[in-house]
N, C-alpha and C positions, 0 to 999 in steps of 0.2 A: 504493500500500500504506500507507505512513505518511501520516497527515493531521493529526495534532495532537501537541503536546507539553505536558505539565503538569509544570513544575518541582516538585521535592520538596526542601524545605529544612528544616534543623533549627530548633527553637524550644525555649526553656527554659520558657516560661509561656504557655499557650494564651490566657489573658485579655489579657495584654499584646500578644501577636501579633495577636489579633483586634481589639483597640482600635486598633492602628497601621494595619492594613490596611483595616478597615471604617470606623472613625470618622475617621481622618486621610486615608487615600488614596482612600476612596470605593469600595472593593470591597464585594461582597455576600457574606454568609456563605452557603455552600452546605451545609456539615455541620460539626458540632463533636462529636467523639467523645471529648472530654476529653484524649486524648493524640494526637489526629490532627485537623487542621483543614483545611477546603477553602474557599477564597474565589475569587470571580470578578469580573472587571471587563471589560466589553465581551466580547471573544472569548478572553480570557486567564483560565485557571484555574490556581491555585497550590495546592499541597499542602504541609502542614507536619507534621512528626513530632516527638514529644516527645523531647528530649535534655537531661535535667535537669543533666547534668554538663558541658554545653557551656561552654567558656571563650570568650566573645564575641571577644576580641582574637586568638584562635587559630582563628576560624572563617573559612573561605575560600569559603563558599557565595556563588555569584554567578548572576545572571540578567540577560540582555540582552533588553530589550523594544524592538520596532520600533513606531513610532507615525507617524501622518500629520498630527499636530497638536502637535508638540513645544513650540512657543511657548505655546500655550493651556494645555497640561498643566503646564508649568513654572510659568507665572504663576498658575494656579489653586492649585497647592500652595504656592507662596511666599506668596500672599495669605492662605491659610488657616493659615499658620504651620508648615508642614512644614519640618523642618530639611534643608537641602541638604548633601550630603557636602562637607566642607571643601575638598577638591580637585576637586570635581565640579560646579562651576557651569556653567550653560548656555554652550556655546561650540562653534564649528565646529572639528573636529579636522583634523589635517594629511591624514587619509585621506578627508576630504570628508563625514564624518558630523557632524551637529549633535547634541550629546549633553549629558546631565547625569546625576548619580548621587545616590542616597540610600543610607543605611545603616539597616536596620531595627533593632529592639531587640536582636537577636542578632547584629548585624554582618553579616548577609547583604547583599551589595552588589547594589543594583538600579540598572542603567544603562539609560537610555532614549535611543533614537537615531532620527534621521530623516535620510534622504539629503538632501544639500544641493542 
């Protein structure tokens, strides 16, 4: 029955969100309705809704991505200047997942993981 999930996260500014996901992380823009943005990378689609009064430091939006090439992905983004979350550098966690994290412009936490 269920076969996909498309996270839906808040954004304050569509241009800044689009710049981050498309120009920095390499997603492709699928649709920009001004107050609603859809981007895609590989088989992952993400949706963003406008929330102009969002206080980033009070935003608890989070998405966990599974990948089969975490070292490549991490190095690619580090090399292109993407800021890694201060507490989210690439490491193998005690539960056996190799993970790293990013914070988007609205403080949505993006965690990427691969089984060790």
